[in-house]
C-alpha positions in Angstrom: -43.8 16.8 12.8 -41.2 16.7 10.0 -42.4 18.3 6.8 -41.9 16.5 3.5 -38.9 17.7 1.7 -37.9 16.6 -1.7 -34.9 17.5 -3.8 -35.7 18.5 -7.4 -33.0 17.6 -9.8 -33.5 20.7 -12.0 -32.8 20.7 -15.8 -30.3 23.6 -15.3 -28.4 21.5 -12.8 -28.3 18.6 -15.2 -27.2 21.0 -17.9 -24.3 22.2 -15.8 -23.2 18.6 -15.2 -23.4 17.8 -18.9 -21.3 20.9 -19.6 -18.8 19.8 -17.0 -18.6 16.4 -18.6 -18.3 17.9 -22.1 -15.4 20.1 -20.9 -13.8 17.0 -19.4 -14.1 15.1 -22.6 -12.7 18.0 -24.6 -9.7 18.4 -22.3 -9.2 14.6 -22.3 -9.2 14.5 -26.1 -6.8 17.3 -26.3 -4.5 15.7 -23.8 -4.6 12.4 -25.7 -3.8 14.2 -28.9 -0.9 16.0 -27.3 0.5 12.8 -25.8 0.2 10.9 -29.1 2.0 13.7 -31.0 4.8 13.8 -28.4 3.6 16.9 -26.6 2.7 17.4 -23.0 4.9 15.3 -20.7 6.1 12.9 -23.3 9.1 14.9 -24.4 10.6 15.2 -21.0 9.5 11.7 -20.0 12.3 9.7 -21.6 15.1 11.6 -19.7 13.0 11.5 -16.5 12.6 7.8 -16.9 16.3 7.3 -17.3 17.1 9.5 -14.2 14.5 7.6 -12.2 15.9 4.2 -13.2 19.3 5.4 -12.1 17.9 6.5 -8.7 16.2 3.2 -8.2 19.4 1.3 -9.0 21.4 3.5 -6.7 18.9 3.1 -3.9 18.6 -0.6 -3.9 20.8 -3.3 -5.5 18.2 -5.8 -4.4 15.4 -4.0 -6.2 17.5 -3.6 -9.3 18.4 -7.2 -9.4 14.8 -8.3 -8.8 13.1 -6.0 -11.3 15.7 -3.8 -13.0 15.3 -0.4 -14.7 14.4 -2.0 -18.0 11.5 -3.8 -16.5 10.3 -0.7 -14.7 10.6 1.5 -17.8 8.4 -0.8 -19.7 9.9 -4.1 -20.9 6.8 -6.0 -19.9 4.5 -3.0 -20.3 4.6 -2.6 -24.0 1.7 -0.2 -24.6 2.5 3.3 -25.9 3.1 5.9 -23.2 -0.1 7.9 -24.1 -2.2 4.7 -23.7 -0.5 3.9 -20.4 -1.4 7.4 -19.2 -5.1 6.8 -20.1 -5.1 3.4 -18.3 -3.4 4.9 -15.3 -5.8 7.8 -15.1 -8.8 5.5 -15.5 -7.7 3.3 -12.6 -6.7 6.3 -10.5 -10.1 8.0 -10.8 -12.1 4.9 -10.4 -10.3 3.9 -7.2 -10.7 7.5 -5.9 -14.5 7.8 -6.6 -15.2 4.2 -5.6 -13.9 5.1 -2.2 -16.2 8.1 -1.9 -19.2 5.9 -2.7 -18.2 3.3 -0.1 -17.7 6.0 2.5 -21.3 7.1 1.9 -22.4 3.8 3.3 -19.6 3.8 6.0 -20.8 7.2 7.3 -24.4 5.9 7.7 -23.1 2.7 9.4 -21.0 4.7 11.8 -24.0 6.9 12.8 -26.2 3.9 13.5 -23.5 2.0 15.4 -22.7 5.0 17.5 -26.4 5.8 18.0 -25.7 9.3 16.9 -28.6 11.7 16.9 -27.0 14.9 15.5 -26.8 13.5 11.9 -30.4 12.5 11.5 -31.3 15.4 9.1 -28.4 14.7 6.7 -28.2 10.9 6.5 -30.0 10.9 3.1 -27.0 12.6 1.5 -24.5 9.8 2.2 -27.2 7.4 1.3 -27.4 9.0 -2.1 -23.6 8.9 -2.4 -23.8 5.1 -1.7 -25.6 4.7 -5.0 -22.3 5.0 -6.7 -21.1 1.6 -5.3 -22.6 -0.7 -8.0 -21.3 1.6 -10.8 -17.8 1.6 -9.2 -17.9 -2.2 -8.8 -18.8 -2.8 -12.5 -16.2 -0.2 -13.6 -13.5 -1.7 -11.4 -14.0 -5.2 -12.7 -14.2 -4.2 -16.4 -11.3 -1.7 -16.1 -9.1 -4.2 -14.4 -9.2 -6.5 -17.4 -8.5 -3.5 -19.7 -5.6 -2.0 -17.8 -4.0 -5.0 -16.0 -1.1 -5.6 -18.4 0.1 -2.0 -18.0 -1.0 -1.1 -14.4 -0.3 -4.4 -12.6 3.2 -5.7 -13.3 2.5 -8.9 -11.4 0.0 -10.1 -14.0 2.8 -11.1 -16.5 3.2 -14.8 -16.9 6.9 -14.8 -17.5 7.6 -13.4 -14.0 6.7 -16.8 -12.6 8.6 -19.1 -15.0 11.5 -20.4 -12.8 14.8 -20.2 -14.6 13.3 -17.9 -17.3 15.0 -14.6 -18.2 12.3 -12.5 -16.5 11.7 -14.7 -13.4 11.1 -12.7 -10.3 11.5 -14.6 -7.1 10.0 -12.0 -4.9 6.8 -11.6 -7.0 6.6 -15.4 -7.4 6.6 -15.6 -3.6 3.4 -13.5 -3.6 1.8 -15.6 -6.3 -0.6 -17.4 -4.0 -2.1 -14.1 -2.9 -3.1 -13.3 -6.4 -3.7 -16.7 -8.2 -4.7 -19.2 -5.6 -6.0 -21.9 -6.1 -4.8 -21.8 -9.7 -1.2 -21.9 -10.9 0.9 -18.7 -10.5 1.0 -16.6 -13.6 -2.4 -17.8 -14.9 -5.8 -16.3 -14.1 -5.8 -14.4 -10.8 -8.9 -16.1 -9.4 -8.3 -15.2 -5.8 -7.8 -11.6 -6.7 -10.9 -11.3 -8.8 -12.9 -13.2 -6.3 -12.0 -10.7 -3.6 -12.9 -7.8 -5.8 -16.3 -9.3 -6.7 -17.0 -10.4 -3.1 -16.1 -7.0 -1.6 -18.3 -5.0 -3.9 -21.1 -7.6 -3.6 -21.0 -7.4 0.2 -20.9 -3.6 0.2 -23.8 -3.3 -2.2 -25.8 -6.0 -0.4 -25.5 -4.1 3.0 -26.2 -0.8 1.2 -29.5 -2.3 -0.1 -30.4 -3.8 3.3 -29.7 -0.6 5.2 -31.4 1.6 2.6 -34.5 -0.6 2.8 -34.7 -0.1 6.6 -34.1 3.6 6.3 -36.9 4.1 3.8 -39.3 1.7 5.6 -38.9 3.9 8.6 -40.6 6.8 6.8 -43.7 4.8 6.3 -43.9 2.6 9.4 -42.7 5.0 12.1 -41.7 2.2 14.5 -38.2 1.9 16.0 -37.9 -1.7 14.7 -36.3 -0.5 11.4 -33.8 1.7 13.3 -32.7 -1.3 15.5 -32.4 -3.5 12.4 -30.4 -0.9 10.6 -28.1 -0.5 13.6 -27.5 -4.3 13.7 -26.8 -4.4 10.0 -24.4 -1.4 10.4 -22.4 -3.1 13.1 -22.0 -6.3 11.0 -21.0 -4.1 8.0 -18.4 -2.2 9.9 -16.6 -5.4 10.9 -16.6 -6.6 7.2 -15.6 -3.2 6.0 -12.6 -3.0 8.4 -11.2 -6.1 6.8 -12.3 -5.6 3.2 -11.2 -2.0 2.9 -7.7 -2.9 3.9 -7.4 -5.8 1.5 -8.9 -3.7 -1.2 -6.2 -1.1 -0.6 -3.5 -3.8 -1.0 -5.1 -5.2 -4.1 -6.0 -2.0 -6.0 -3.2 0.3 -4.9 -0.3 -1.3 -3.2 0.0 -4.3 -5.6 0.9 -1.8 -8.3 4.3 -1.4 -6.7 4.6 -5.2 -6.2 8.1 -5.2 -4.7 7.2 -2.7 -2.1 4.9 -3.1 0.9 3.7 -1.2 3.9 1.8 -2.5 6.9 0.0 0.9 7.1 -1.3 1.1 3.5 -4.8 -0.1 4.4 -5.1 2.6 7.1 -3.6 5.2 4.8 -6.0 4.5 1.9 -9.0 4.5 4.3 -7.9 7.8 5.9 -7.7 9.4 2.4 -11.1 8.0 1.4 -12.7 8.9 4.7 -11.8 12.6 4.8 -12.6 12.9 1.1 -16.0 11.4 1.7 -16.7 13.7 4.6 -15.8 16.7 2.4 -18.1 15.5 -0.4 -21.0 15.0 2.1 -20.4 18.5 3.5 -20.3 20.2 0.1 -23.6 18.6 -0.9 -25.2 19.5 2.4 -24.1 23.1 2.2 -25.1 23.4 -1.5 -28.6 22.1 -0.6 -28.8 24.4 2.3 -27.9 27.4 0.1 -30.6 26.2 -2.4 -33.3 26.4 0.3 -33.3 22.7 1.3 -32.5 21.0 4.6 -34.3 23.6 6.7 -33.6 21.5 9.8 -29.9 21.7 9.4 -28.3 24.4 11.5 -24.9 25.9 12.1 -24.5 23.3 14.8 -24.8 20.4 12.3 -22.4 22.2 10.0 -20.0 22.6 12.9 -20.0 18.9 13.5 -19.2 18.2 9.8 -16.4 20.8 9.9 -15.0 19.2 13.1 -15.0 15.8 11.4 -13.0 17.2 8.4 -10.6 19.1 10.7 -10.0 16.0 12.9 -9.6 13.5 10.2 -7.3 15.7 8.2 -5.0 15.5 11.2 -5.6 11.8 11.4 -4.6 11.4 7.7 -1.5 13.4 8.4 -0.7 11.2 11.4 -1.0 8.1 9.2 1.1 9.7 6.5 3.8 10.8 8.9 3.9 7.4 10.6 4.3 5.5 7.4 6.9 7.9 6.0 8.9 8.3 9.2 9.2 4.6 9.9 10.4 3.8 6.4 12.7 6.9 6.3 14.2 6.0 9.7 14.7 2.3 9.0 16.3 3.2 5.6 15.8 -0.3 4.2 16.3 0.0 0.4 13.3 -2.2 -0.5 11.0 0.1 1.4 12.6 3.5 0.8 12.5 3.0 -3.0 8.8 3.9 -2.9 9.4 7.3 -1.4 12.6 7.9 -3.4 10.5 7.6 -6.5 8.1 10.3 -5.3 10.5 12.6 -3.6 13.4 12.8 -6.0 11.7 12.8 -9.4 9.5 15.2 -11.4 6.5 15.4 -11.7 5.8 13.5 -8.4 8.0 15.6 -6.1 5.9 18.7 -6.2 2.7 16.7 -5.8 4.3 14.9 -2.8 4.7 18.2 -1.0 1.5 19.8 -2.3 -0.3 16.9 -0.6 0.8 18.1 2.8 -0.3 21.7 2.1 -3.7 20.8 0.7 -4.6 18.0 3.0 -3.1 19.2 6.3 -1.8 22.7 6.4 -4.7 24.5 4.8 -7.5 22.5 6.5 -5.7 22.9 9.8 -5.3 26.7 9.6 -8.6 27.5 7.9 -10.7 25.3 10.3 -8.8 26.1 13.5 -11.4 28.6 14.8 -14.9 27.6 15.9 -16.6 30.1 13.6 -14.8 28.8 10.5 -16.5 25.4 10.9 -19.9 27.0 11.2 -19.9 29.2 8.1 -21.1 27.8 4.8 -18.8 30.0 2.8 -15.7 28.7 4.6 -16.9 25.1 4.3 -17.2 25.7 0.5 -13.6 26.9 0.5 -12.0 24.2 2.5 -13.9 21.1 1.3 -13.0 21.5 -2.4 -9.4 22.0 -1.3 -9.5 18.7 0.7 -11.2 16.8 -2.2 -8.6 18.1 -4.7 -5.8 17.4 -2.3 -6.8 13.7 -1.9 -7.3 13.3 -5.6 -3.6 14.3 -5.9 -2.9 11.9 -3.0 -4.3 8.9 -4.9 -2.5 10.1 -8.1 0.8 9.8 -6.3 -0.1 6.5 -4.8 -0.9 5.0 -8.2 0.8 6.8 -11.1 4.6 6.5 -10.2 4.4 2.8 -10.0 3.0 2.6 -13.5 4.3 5.5 -15.4 7.7 5.9 -13.7 9.3 9.0 -15.3 6.6 9.5 -17.9 3.9 10.6 -15.6 2.5 14.1 -15.2 -0.6 16.2 -14.6 -1.8 17.4 -17.9 -5.0 17.9 -19.9 -5.5 14.2 -20.1 -5.6 13.7 -16.3 -7.6 16.8 -15.6 -10.2 15.9 -18.3 -10.6 12.4 -16.9 -11.1 13.7 -13.4 -13.8 16.1 -14.7 -15.6 13.3 -16.5 -15.7 11.1 -13.4 -16.8 14.1 -11.3 -19.7 14.9 -13.7 -20.9 11.3 -13.9 -20.5 10.7 -10.1 -22.5 13.9 -9.3 -25.2 13.0 -11.8 -25.7 9.5 -10.2 -25.7 10.9 -6.7 -28.1 13.8 -7.4 -30.4 11.7 -9.4 -30.6 9.2 -6.5 -31.1 12.0 -4.1 -34.1 13.3 -6.1 -35.9 10.0 -5.6 -35.6 10.0 -1.8 -37.2 11.9 1.0 -34.6 14.5 1.8 -35.1 14.2 5.6 -36.1 11.0 7.5 -39.6 11.6 8.7 -39.7 9.1 11.6 -36.1 8.9 12.7 -36.2 8.2 16.5 -33.3 10.6 17.1 -34.8 13.5 15.2 -35.9 15.3 18.3 -32.4 15.1 19.7 -31.1 16.5 16.4 -33.6 19.4 16.4 -32.2 20.4 19.8 -28.6 19.8 18.9 -26.4 22.6 20.1 -22.6 22.9 20.4 
């Protein structure tokens, strides 16, 4: 018999999140003030932008002819640098946290499709994380219309005017992907349709699967488990396609001239291991607070193994993408990595990614005991989350900011604001659920889980 267990979203926890959000707002405001007054990264940005443009021209005559250093430095992107930094940080954080919310649902679907029993006591945590999906969808749609002119170069109409001074044949060739069935350079109907359709489908499957999970608590029959498994299998097929296209739309299209056949896998790998780390942090925190009495070191071990294994998987995808482009040495492809390898502030982040997302998780989680101790999990998981926040920063920011980017108070403050709001939504949703599924058919297997 599974005892009722309910998470209480205590006032002191809410207060801590409000403080975290307030600190984020303060840092963000200071960062904006410094950027507007020429402080922070703005002073060195102009010289860095010039150096970066020279590197791009030297790397690829083709890229220079198609886009040119003036266009990259901001000919079409006329907003002030400080405002572009705000837009870039907004897009960066929303894509990052949207992925974590989606992974909450993906984790549940994987458990049902695999008929996994070990995860039965912790499935309400990723379910709560999935409540971020509608917030992320609304933010994504609204923010796109706010940031599009600065973040997405391909949205500018003059790039599609044949014979015009800013005509770009390469981007024009991709026009159908963005604007179909309307004219190129107009309203990107196909692009917006994909965004709305993806979030609509993800949220729809989230609602359906959540309904079956909660109905199981009352009914107790296996019918709801079988229905959830069927829905999960369908969702995984849809997710496999939609997550890749979303990566092309929201990340890769920022560097419109560049492409990688592995970008869909790369973004998914970063989202997936980050989501696993967030799930683990919440599970361990609840366990420390006296909740999740059914969760043992064996369950924690499985979560630790997931993070360990998929940190290596992320590294495999990272290396495969980098090695193939480096080895082929095609200018149109290498320009992406030249931007991030040869120019500050992206170069140190490029190498820091490998340390935070592979070296440290690999070394710290190598032993069996390390994956079973809550203290070690609370050390490694924040490292992984921070590392992949940097990873998404380096995917998004260089294509927008060029030599004017940087990690300052503005970016840190924005990250803290999103973290506070995300955790508030997740913990509030968790407080309205039974913390442990009462009639899960695999609960007996989980109670006897030992590795």
